[in-house]
MIDO-479540 format. One line per field, with one value per residue: residue number from 1; residue in three letters; x, y, z of N, C-alpha, C, CB in turn. Coordinates in steps of 0.001 Angstrom, whole numbers, plus 500000, padded with zeros to 6 digits. Glycine has a CB too. Layout:
N
k: NUM;...
r: ala;...
n_c1: X;...
n_c2: Y;...
n_c3: Z;...
ca_c1: X;...
ca_c2: Y;...
ca_c3: Z;...
c_c1: X;...
c_c2: Y;...
c_c3: Z;...
cb_c1: X;...
cb_c2: Y;...
cb_c3: Z;...
***
This chain:
254
k: 1;2;3;4;5;6;7;8;9;10;11;12;13;14;15;16;17;18;19;20;21;22;23;24;25;26;27;28;29;30;31;32;33;34;35;36;37;38;39;40;41;42;43;44;45;46;47;48;49;50;51;52;53;54;55;56;57;58;59;60;61;62;63;64;65;66;67;68;69;70;71;72;73;74;75;76;77;78;79;80;81;82;83;84;85;86;87;88;89;90;91;92;93;94;95;96;97;98;99;100;101;102;103;104;105;106;107;108;109;110;111;112;113;114;115;116;117;118;119;120;121;122;123;124;125;126;127;128;129;130;131;132;133;134;135;136;137;138;139;140;141;142;143;144;145;146;147;148;149;150;151;152;153;154;155;156;157;158;159;160;161;162;163;164;165;166;167;168;169;170;171;172;173;174;175;176;177;178;179;180;181;182;183;184;185;186;187;188;189;190;191;192;193;194;195;196;197;198;199;200;201;202;203;204;205;206;207;208;209;210;211;212;213;214;215;216;217;218;219;220;221;222;223;224;225;226;227;228;229;230;231;232;233;234;235;236;237;238;239;240;241;242;243;244;245;246;247;248;249;250;251;252;253;254
r: unk;unk;unk;unk;unk;unk;unk;unk;unk;unk;unk;unk;unk;unk;unk;unk;unk;unk;unk;unk;unk;unk;unk;unk;unk;unk;unk;unk;unk;unk;unk;unk;unk;unk;unk;unk;unk;unk;unk;unk;unk;unk;unk;unk;unk;unk;unk;unk;unk;unk;unk;unk;unk;unk;unk;unk;unk;unk;unk;unk;unk;unk;unk;unk;unk;unk;unk;unk;unk;unk;unk;unk;unk;unk;unk;unk;unk;unk;unk;unk;unk;unk;unk;unk;unk;unk;unk;unk;unk;unk;unk;unk;unk;unk;unk;unk;unk;unk;unk;unk;unk;unk;unk;unk;unk;unk;unk;unk;unk;unk;unk;unk;unk;unk;unk;unk;unk;unk;unk;unk;unk;unk;unk;unk;unk;unk;unk;unk;unk;unk;unk;unk;unk;unk;unk;unk;unk;unk;unk;unk;unk;unk;unk;unk;unk;unk;unk;unk;unk;unk;unk;unk;unk;unk;unk;unk;unk;unk;unk;unk;unk;unk;unk;unk;unk;unk;unk;unk;unk;unk;unk;unk;unk;unk;unk;unk;unk;unk;unk;unk;unk;unk;unk;unk;unk;unk;unk;unk;unk;unk;unk;unk;unk;unk;unk;unk;unk;unk;unk;unk;unk;unk;unk;unk;unk;unk;unk;unk;unk;unk;unk;unk;unk;unk;unk;unk;unk;unk;unk;unk;unk;unk;unk;unk;unk;unk;unk;unk;unk;unk;unk;unk;unk;unk;unk;unk;unk;unk;unk;unk;unk;unk;unk;unk;unk;unk;unk;unk;unk;unk;unk;unk;unk;unk
n_c1: 311545;310879;311881;311475;314005;314542;314531;314260;313685;313394;312202;312045;309449;311142;312274;311444;311514;313343;311692;309054;308258;305639;304873;305374;307151;307193;308795;309572;311162;311491;309085;308122;306962;305675;304889;303621;302620;300702;300536;298201;298884;296737;295765;296159;298888;299392;301847;302729;300487;300610;302819;301925;299795;301380;302988;301467;300461;302909;303487;300997;298615;295683;292592;290734;288157;285301;284655;286116;288788;287979;287667;290312;291658;291404;293189;296131;294359;293436;296472;297574;296044;296598;299499;299607;299766;297050;296555;298169;297825;296641;293797;293043;294301;294029;290880;291389;292675;290383;288181;288910;291853;293847;294864;295700;296827;297114;299128;299602;301487;302099;304107;303011;304004;302710;300906;302874;302111;303788;307336;308684;306692;304947;302174;300748;299352;297999;296178;294599;293901;293080;295981;298326;300761;301597;303519;304233;306724;308121;311430;310849;309056;306299;303455;301085;299496;298470;296676;295893;295093;295671;298310;296428;294556;295899;295767;292699;291271;292033;291150;291194;292258;291559;292065;289282;287336;284237;284631;286401;284347;282371;284069;285159;282475;281955;283071;286304;287974;290411;291588;294149;295835;297950;300529;303987;307444;310679;313081;311513;310102;308532;307732;306350;304952;304336;301586;303858;305638;304535;303567;305326;306640;304424;303834;306476;305981;304235;305216;306428;308641;310525;313653;315654;315135;313741;315129;317841;316063;315786;318630;319413;317845;318353;321710;321955;319296;318191;319531;318659;315706;315597;316414;314623;312322;313384;313066;310743;309136;308290;306229;306718;306790;306098;308510;308185;309075;309738;311632;311001;312636;311739;313463;315025;314854;317822
n_c2: 049646;053365;055930;059424;062721;065639;069342;072905;075883;079590;082852;086087;088835;091258;094518;093931;093506;090374;089243;089944;087701;086116;083477;079381;076897;073236;070146;066504;064068;061286;060792;060962;063066;066666;069890;072818;077212;079726;082988;085512;089025;090866;089989;088663;088484;086464;084775;083257;081726;080212;078861;077598;075624;073930;072896;071250;069672;068283;067031;065632;064690;065630;063380;062867;064173;067032;067028;066059;067184;069675;069489;068360;071057;072713;072492;073912;076347;076841;076916;079211;081296;081188;081913;084612;088276;089120;090801;093108;093910;096346;098401;098465;095959;094167;094468;093607;090700;089295;089936;089364;087438;084843;083977;081859;080208;076531;073577;070205;067466;064309;060329;057578;054273;052658;051607;050770;049704;047497;047132;048626;051196;053778;054964;057918;060678;064030;067121;069823;073097;076602;078133;077216;074568;071632;069525;067027;065502;063562;062349;064631;065463;066846;065200;065565;068512;070497;072288;073794;073748;075311;078121;080479;080510;080975;084171;084389;085017;083210;080383;080321;079507;079863;081330;081233;078902;079448;080584;078696;076320;076895;077474;074940;074099;075083;073202;073804;071966;070419;067235;064892;061550;059222;057456;057169;056726;055811;058232;060591;063623;066136;069097;071598;073884;077980;080461;082487;080971;079412;079532;080898;078234;076629;078150;077197;074942;075133;076111;074655;073602;073157;073476;073203;071146;069280;068396;069774;072490;071886;071694;074685;075840;075057;075809;078893;079807;082263;084297;083169;084146;086750;087402;086803;088473;091489;091506;090550;088558;086897;087699;089608;088712;086536;084081;080526;077098;073508;070889;067638;064230;061677;058538;055289;053344;052967
n_c3: 035875;035814;036452;037888;036834;037416;036873;037967;037291;037683;037328;037950;037511;035481;036413;038496;042241;043960;045731;045238;043512;042221;041650;041960;042599;043008;043917;044453;043380;044563;044982;042348;041823;040622;040985;039518;039887;039674;041294;041476;040509;041806;043531;047287;049231;047578;046117;048421;048623;046070;047067;049063;047716;046485;047473;049342;047277;046190;048498;049298;047220;045530;045336;042558;041632;042033;044628;046576;046016;046608;049566;050039;049369;051787;053203;052875;052085;055242;056320;054958;056021;058707;058013;058418;059150;061085;063032;062267;059940;058221;057521;055194;053999;055725;054737;051892;051814;053833;051775;048637;049139;048439;045687;042902;039937;039598;038334;038790;039024;038410;038614;037932;039439;040567;038616;036435;033094;031850;031315;030211;029522;031591;033531;033811;035735;035252;037240;037253;037308;035879;033895;034046;032710;031066;029100;027375;026103;023076;021563;018755;019084;020049;022529;024322;024818;027538;030190;028426;025219;022984;021650;021643;023862;025875;025743;027178;030594;032945;035094;038573;041986;045157;048741;049681;050206;049308;046893;045589;045244;043480;041233;040757;040815;037725;036335;036101;036841;035630;033907;033598;031976;031458;029395;029717;028445;029166;028388;027753;027916;029828;030162;032982;033210;034337;032889;031045;030568;029597;027392;025250;024910;023366;021365;020391;019877;017478;015258;012460;011231;013031;013916;016112;018299;021244;022751;022622;022677;025375;026195;025466;027908;029841;030135;030121;032016;032581;030755;028357;028677;029566;026869;024983;026538;025838;022798;022908;022877;024841;027360;030209;032434;035860;035680;035558;035216;035558;034138;034125;032895;032357;033224;033159;036477;038775
ca_c1: 310777;310864;311908;312286;315059;313516;315399;313558;314144;312725;312995;310948;309396;312286;312104;310654;312238;312913;310480;307811;308207;304497;304807;306202;307392;307427;308538;309651;311687;311375;307445;307242;305599;305711;303583;304016;301399;300820;300169;297796;299294;295848;294680;296687;299498;299282;302799;302717;298663;300703;303476;300975;299442;302229;303962;300363;300040;303522;303460;299956;297839;294408;291773;290311;286967;285277;284421;287509;289468;287748;288188;291610;292093;290827;294334;296758;293780;294143;297719;297522;295554;297332;300704;298929;300049;296127;296684;299465;297819;296538;292837;292659;295167;293365;289272;291284;292470;289127;287547;289508;292480;295098;294616;295984;296709;297713;299414;300505;302000;302634;304190;302687;305020;301391;300231;302972;302037;305121;309137;308976;305788;304212;301302;301060;298398;297940;295306;294718;293032;293530;297108;300050;300578;302305;304233;304521;307961;309066;311613;310719;306443;304375;302382;300210;299367;297023;295036;294952;294923;296604;298738;295293;293856;296149;294513;291689;291326;292162;290158;292269;291457;291593;291713;288263;286581;283323;285277;286034;283023;282027;285148;284826;280842;281999;283838;287679;289611;290851;292004;294843;296672;298310;301431;305204;308869;312651;313432;310458;310485;307488;307663;305582;304900;303421;301200;304039;306712;303710;302882;306091;306658;303216;304972;307720;305394;303260;306430;306365;310006;311472;314689;316591;314971;313320;316814;318430;315659;315849;319444;319350;316901;319720;322828;321740;317732;317884;320050;317878;314142;316166;316702;312989;311783;314297;312956;309133;308524;307341;305043;307293;306117;306895;308037;308697;309644;310414;312064;311184;312872;311685;314761;315096;315950;319210
ca_c2: 050826;054331;057449;061148;063317;067102;070606;073668;077719;080728;084327;087295;090227;092314;095884;094234;092526;088652;089235;089820;086552;084836;081994;079152;075166;071973;068330;065528;062553;060285;060127;060928;064156;068222;071278;074479;077998;081028;083346;086135;089825;091626;088653;089463;087178;085330;083838;082330;080957;079880;078072;075851;074927;073411;072089;070477;068566;067463;066030;064739;065180;065388;062493;063625;064731;068734;067002;065308;068515;071010;068767;068658;072819;073100;072430;075279;077522;076906;077296;080823;082239;081363;082974;086476;088538;089717;092027;094057;094460;097671;097846;097800;095113;092715;094084;092627;089342;088812;089783;088231;086437;084789;083606;080928;079080;075050;072377;069147;065755;062382;058935;056216;053511;051397;051498;050063;048882;046909;047246;050059;052079;053636;055786;059360;061295;065036;067955;071806;074608;077610;078107;076554;074041;070872;069635;065809;065622;062287;063128;065785;065452;067410;064385;065971;069713;069832;072000;074833;073279;075989;079110;081832;080396;082381;085506;084601;084965;081504;079926;080535;078634;080762;081105;081252;077671;079590;080572;077052;075864;077840;077345;073354;073424;074960;072089;073844;071560;069069;065650;063786;060397;059044;056485;057561;055411;056441;059235;061116;064954;067074;070712;072418;076168;078696;081045;083192;080292;077880;080259;080378;076618;076588;078397;076420;073958;075317;075725;073419;074046;073678;072862;072963;069838;069748;067905;071078;073629;071768;072021;076170;075982;074479;076121;079954;080462;083809;084861;082775;084738;088390;087607;086500;089818;092442;091139;091178;087418;086217;088531;090084;088215;086404;082447;079484;076280;072712;070126;066381;063904;059943;058148;054147;053035;052267
ca_c3: 036533;035817;037662;037314;037270;037488;036894;038108;036370;037568;036795;038308;036403;035004;037062;040213;043085;043590;046762;044045;042829;042906;040897;042794;042292;044137;043559;045315;042952;045045;045573;040772;042109;040401;040428;039351;040488;039453;041598;041120;041435;041789;045132;048881;049028;046269;046180;049556;048336;045102;047711;049898;047042;045735;048363;049770;045994;046476;050162;049479;046205;046103;044842;041578;041383;043027;046103;046914;045020;048248;050661;049976;049858;053603;054309;052832;052811;056743;056445;054817;057019;059509;057838;058153;061282;061261;064488;062235;058747;057950;057370;053619;053461;056329;054362;050683;052109;053758;050645;047951;049654;048043;044051;041972;039025;039831;037570;039651;037986;039221;037990;039358;039893;040974;037311;035678;031746;031176;031601;029680;029943;033069;034008;034532;035963;035525;037059;036366;037252;035209;032712;034212;031604;030630;027481;027147;024580;022731;020456;018252;018955;021753;022371;024951;025998;028884;029683;027053;023705;022047;022664;021813;024599;026561;025691;028022;031974;033760;036638;039530;043084;046169;049771;050130;049683;048418;045252;045072;044963;042020;040180;040393;039528;036489;035487;035307;037284;034396;034370;032313;031996;029691;029668;029187;028541;029375;027222;027237;028831;030681;030729;034020;033201;034714;031347;030241;029373;028330;025750;024494;024364;022723;019979;019374;019449;016710;014036;011920;010986;014212;014067;017053;018400;022092;023170;022220;023184;026998;026973;025871;028856;031252;029802;030667;031248;032973;029668;027470;029169;029368;025191;024923;027041;025088;021997;022888;022204;025951;027834;030804;033815;036420;034948;036127;034296;035593;033378;034113;032290;032685;032732;033852;037771;038786
c_c1: 311359;311197;311602;313355;314665;314844;314096;314226;313412;313351;311635;310831;310311;311080;311196;311787;311931;312172;309497;307015;307091;304369;305309;306282;307244;307971;309161;309808;311670;310058;306996;306259;306121;304651;304100;302600;301513;299860;299130;298146;298370;294984;295910;297386;299226;300492;302934;300927;299361;302098;302880;300410;300591;303209;302647;300315;301560;303633;302485;298863;296692;293952;291264;289107;286524;285572;285493;288978;289175;287977;289513;292137;291718;291888;295219;295543;293541;295409;297794;296661;296034;298738;300103;298719;298643;295864;297461;298581;296886;295026;292370;292994;294453;291181;290286;291591;291513;288155;288238;290440;292921;294745;295555;296386;297854;298097;299880;300269;302205;302542;304238;302598;303491;301167;300586;302771;302789;305820;308975;307845;305292;303399;301696;300237;298858;296720;295862;293963;293730;294623;298467;300081;301562;302285;304913;305948;307989;309793;311720;309076;306552;303560;300950;300776;297993;297411;294741;295601;296168;297199;297321;294758;294403;295932;293222;292251;291424;291369;291236;291386;292546;291327;290657;287347;285967;283689;285129;285308;282427;283060;284496;283405;280954;283142;285519;288700;289288;291614;292623;295087;296443;299904;302898;306548;310467;312778;312645;310724;308909;308293;306533;306013;304302;303140;302837;305204;305851;303438;303709;306823;305542;303405;305790;307265;304546;304322;306801;307348;310906;311927;315913;315900;314157;314595;317378;317494;315620;317716;319668;318776;318349;320831;322307;320269;317549;318072;319302;315649;314268;315803;315030;312063;312139;313414;311231;308508;308082;307312;306765;306410;306602;307430;308920;308294;310182;310124;311833;311330;312447;312949;314670;315856;316750;318345
c_c2: 052141;055636;058802;061686;065173;068231;071930;075511;078377;082205;085051;087852;090997;093735;095530;093358;090961;088769;089263;089026;085747;083863;080748;077736;073991;070248;067331;064035;061527;059432;060235;061807;065792;068858;072372;075271;079266;081815;084768;087453;090339;090916;089039;088245;085795;084382;083333;081675;079969;078783;077068;075280;073812;072265;071089;069849;067874;065793;065216;065054;064704;063959;063403;063797;066088;068149;066989;066687;069659;070643;069410;070189;073449;073426;073214;076126;077543;077801;078662;081344;082775;081959;084244;086510;090225;090835;093180;094523;095778;097529;097641;097188;094217;092712;093612;091071;088861;089001;089137;087271;086470;083875;082824;080108;077108;074064;071574;067707;064845;061174;057957;055038;051803;050967;051311;049399;047236;047116;048188;051548;052406;054218;057318;060323;063296;066180;069199;072714;075883;077815;077880;075257;073114;070503;068170;065580;064586;063170;064407;065968;065602;065965;064552;067814;069335;070750;072004;073445;074383;077713;080129;081919;081358;083344;085529;084223;083093;082062;080132;079879;080235;080553;080748;080437;077876;079573;079685;076850;076268;077878;075281;073107;073953;074380;072592;073421;070431;068353;065606;062587;059715;057640;056982;056412;056699;057137;060277;062322;065444;068036;071582;073644;076971;079586;081798;081878;079453;078372;080013;078808;076117;077375;077889;075516;073764;075088;074764;072981;073945;072628;072291;071822;070390;069492;069303;071991;073255;072044;073712;076957;076053;075805;078152;080518;081540;084510;084407;084187;086219;088701;087637;088004;090744;092272;090451;089539;086589;087413;088726;089932;087198;084881;081333;077615;075296;071575;069001;065352;062731;058785;056340;054320;052328;051426
c_c3: 036285;036373;036684;037606;036818;037935;037251;037730;036877;037860;037234;037890;036600;035466;038225;040552;043023;044858;046430;043682;043196;041881;041798;042136;043609;043684;044434;043845;042917;044660;043624;041382;041434;040985;040649;039761;039982;040448;041390;041032;041886;043946;046328;049040;048765;046005;047370;049392;047324;046055;047778;048581;046272;046251;049042;048436;046462;047740;049958;048236;046390;045271;043464;041059;042796;044440;047228;047119;046750;048918;050944;049704;050808;054126;054132;052950;054702;057110;056192;055414;058402;059409;058335;059407;061085;062054;063569;061033;059063;057476;056472;053335;054251;055077;052721;051434;052694;052632;049640;048171;048601;046345;043204;041104;039574;038868;038722;038118;038409;038076;039091;039383;039928;039881;036091;034965;032120;031548;030976;029201;031859;032948;034605;034911;035824;036066;036893;036892;036838;034451;033518;033291;031806;029449;027762;025746;024026;021641;019788;018270;019839;021397;022857;025219;026608;029710;028568;026430;022876;022141;022113;022579;025994;026642;027197;029691;031844;034310;037233;040778;044143;047734;050470;049185;048749;047250;044481;044673;043599;040712;039903;039867;037934;035507;035252;036134;036087;035156;032931;033015;031296;030360;029138;029480;029050;028057;026853;028154;028856;030784;031535;033494;033225;033250;030835;029545;028966;027195;025277;024227;023020;021212;018934;018653;017828;015429;013656;011119;012347;014223;014667;017799;019507;023140;023168;022963;025171;027176;026654;027149;030352;031030;030890;030643;031680;031789;028474;027320;029160;028025;025194;024940;026093;023662;021250;022324;023495;026347;029565;031909;034263;035618;035223;035265;035091;034703;033927;032814;033108;032044;033740;035345;037709;039452
cb_c1: 310703;310365;313910;311696;316500;311882;316350;313118;313904;311714;313577;310798;308214;312909;311440;308657;312012;314317;310338;308061;309348;302764;305823;305852;309148;305797;309190;308024;312219;311557;306037;306478;305244;305692;302026;304531;301320;300550;300818;297136;300093;294862;294690;295403;299954;299115;303898;303157;296961;300806;303825;299122;298746;302838;305028;299005;299798;304135;303061;299343;298246;293336;290609;290853;285874;283363;283714;287867;288006;286623;288296;292053;291748;290154;295004;297657;292296;294629;298543;297354;294567;297278;301277;297290;303096;295585;297972;301335;297302;297686;292272;292712;296715;293109;287547;292582;293252;288613;287150;289873;291993;296156;294529;295899;297433;296881;300487;299479;303154;301130;305462;301591;305987;299857;299721;303136;303061;305546;310447;309692;304638;304725;300734;301768;297924;298431;294461;294117;292484;293560;297183;300531;300601;302288;305634;302950;309606;308223;311137;311467;304894;302404;302762;300018;299350;297032;294076;295555;292953;295835;300667;294341;293667;296728;293327;290420;289795;293475;289357;292836;291977;290812;291962;287976;285751;282711;286566;285897;282165;281961;287359;284971;278830;281753;282964;288085;290140;291800;290565;296456;296792;299167;300930;305457;309276;314270;313564;309072;311796;306882;307764;305904;305156;303859;299592;304413;308211;302012;302482;306740;306166;302097;305738;308881;304638;302371;307519;305360;309957;311038;314781;316975;316195;311979;317807;318492;314022;315149;320612;318703;315497;320911;323154;322607;316296;318836;321429;317875;313613;317934;317742;312512;312299;316159;313987;308781;309599;307747;302651;307738;304783;306499;308029;308062;310582;310518;313177;310264;313805;310102;316296;315789;315596;320733
cb_c2: 050674;054169;057781;062332;062476;066998;070804;073205;078149;080503;084554;087971;091187;092118;097079;093590;092940;087135;090040;089888;085879;085368;082010;079430;074977;071769;067838;065633;062231;060573;061707;059218;064339;068637;071475;074951;078079;081288;083008;085870;090607;091314;085780;089976;087058;086139;084235;083342;082247;081123;078416;076172;075743;074419;073239;071247;069332;068333;066850;064930;064953;066795;062009;063403;063270;069826;065920;064015;069168;071659;067251;067813;073827;071845;071282;075611;077642;075501;076583;081368;081810;080442;083177;086989;089488;089051;091372;093420;093409;098290;098103;098124;095292;093145;095881;093081;088926;089217;090871;088556;085334;083933;084835;080917;080076;074353;072529;068636;065525;061627;058742;056150;054427;051807;052287;049892;049881;047026;046172;049637;051515;053992;055012;060074;060579;065165;067900;072088;075009;078300;079682;075951;074855;070147;071249;065195;065876;060631;062878;065857;064026;069721;063397;064861;071499;067957;072812;077034;073597;075818;079820;082100;079006;082758;085114;083666;085864;080652;078241;082285;076082;081573;081660;082503;077084;080492;080612;076093;076342;079497;077814;072389;074355;076003;071911;075229;070881;069432;064258;064273;059772;061482;055153;059027;054300;054893;058631;060278;066291;066625;071501;072197;077027;079464;082555;084775;079505;077087;081784;081135;075601;077274;078780;075675;073846;076749;076021;073292;075564;074234;073077;074230;068738;069263;066730;071360;074023;069793;071040;076675;074402;072342;075808;080722;079775;084477;084593;080705;084246;088666;086073;085466;090275;091930;090544;092941;086586;084985;087226;091112;087916;086606;082421;079779;076901;072530;070337;066086;064317;059363;059641;053162;052600;052870
cb_c3: 038030;035716;038587;037649;036486;039094;035082;039444;034612;038336;034750;039012;036435;032793;036043;040803;044434;043468;047552;043047;042966;043298;039501;044297;041720;044858;042074;046579;043057;046238;047241;040017;044268;038985;041243;037480;042057;038006;041971;041404;041163;039863;044680;050401;049754;044809;045779;051250;047358;043826;048699;051342;046379;045300;049687;050352;043862;046498;051773;051013;044985;045880;046004;040813;041275;043111;046314;045233;042837;048946;050378;049022;049078;054699;054478;051466;052044;057077;055676;053621;057256;059906;056207;057109;062107;061442;066282;062027;057606;056877;057806;052611;053532;059194;054368;049320;052662;054737;050246;047163;050245;049412;043264;041831;037322;040497;036321;041872;037235;040781;037049;040003;041822;041631;037133;035753;030347;030192;031103;028440;029063;034290;034923;033871;037447;034712;037949;034642;038704;035826;031733;036095;030464;031181;027063;026800;024764;022096;020102;016865;018631;021025;022803;026236;025348;029826;030052;026242;023062;020761;022466;021131;024620;026589;023860;027446;032886;034672;037026;039699;043328;045762;050043;050401;050422;048565;045072;045647;046011;042475;041079;041736;040118;036251;033819;034773;039336;032867;034851;031531;032871;028456;029017;029850;026026;029455;026087;027272;028005;032136;029585;035649;032410;036078;031475;030777;029780;028702;025326;024687;025835;023724;020212;020048;020502;016950;014144;011322;010424;015595;013735;017904;018531;022292;021874;020566;022284;027686;026828;024943;028743;030743;027606;030151;031491;034130;029589;028202;030845;029531;024032;026475;028409;025034;022272;021414;021122;027041;028137;030351;033818;037838;033236;037718;033414;036678;033037;034811;031745;031906;033295;032926;038847;039465
***
């Protein structure tokens, strides 16, 4: 039997207050689930929408088909609308809430004990809308990048989930709900990251002469995540954006 050990790392954009952090993450080690989301800064209360998406996923992930996913979105969308004090909103804020609403990307991950193929491997599944990404690492090799395949794709405008379900219906009709499933084993790492962090990780994965190795990189992250991000920003290696990372370690269940 396999299980997850999960560590979370997050830092708001430099030059802003922590209350303006609009990424989100949630996880449940016992259930084997984790999720990250990135709220769009030009939307309305996008951070709250991102938080509702990840917590809803971890509590009860959707089925992987457009119809079921659209139905699943109704619960966090209703919750988002209920969090707003509509009567206290100035007219321009109310207009933005009604016309734009919250917007966010989403990446969800689930470890499926029920799908265990043998004593050493277990199935996992992931879904994504937008450019929050997952890397599946085994020793020195990146086995999978999902849903984006290469670092250059981060220059494009990502698909976003909205608090307005008609928008989401169009996103799903365009095929923006991505899905993948595979197998993992004890010792594997999964890195779940929002776009700025994911782009940096993809760049590392592209280095043929990566000498540190992924275990050393994860150790570097664990030792002082904030100092690492600040140094990367100073050197213009990573974009100045909210950054969020979940490190999932697959281990033998005690």
